[in-house]
C-alpha positions, -999 to 999 in steps of 0.1 A, spaced: -57 135 497 -57 106 467 -48 83 492 -67 93 524 -102 87 495 -91 53 492 -82 42 529 -111 62 539 -131 41 511 -112 11 520 -122 12 559 -159 20 553 -156 -11 531 -150 -26 565 -165 -12 588 -198 -21 572 -192 -60 563 -187 -60 605 -220 -48 613 -234 -62 589 -221 -96 604 -226 -91 644 -262 -74 630 -266 -108 612 -251 -126 642 -278 -106 667 -311 -124 642 -301 -155 646 -297 -155 682 -328 -135 688 -348 -156 663 -333 -183 650 -362 -205 630 -370 -184 598 -386 -156 600 -396 -131 574 -394 -96 594 -356 -112 603 -350 -125 562 -353 -84 552 -334 -70 578 -299 -92 568 -306 -81 533 -308 -44 541 -276 -50 563 -260 -62 530 -273 -41 506 -258 -12 529 -226 -35 524 -233 -38 489 -232 2 485 -207 8 506 -186 -10 482 -199 10 459 -188 36 474 -157 19 474 -151 11 437 -156 43 425 -133 67 444 -112 39 436 -113 42 396 -117 81 403 -84 77 419 -63 56 390 -82 53 365 -89 94 361 
């Protein structure tokens, strides 16, 4: 079960990064010039990637260290 948790964590990080990239491309397509609202959207998507990476780190520590 521990390896399943690690595999899910890795998949979660990859999925969130793919969604983040899709959001960034979509925002750039819709509004190529700088816009504060688009910046906030991109920052939130990047924050979701950071959160998923932090969760994966916790899972990795729980499995491999403890």
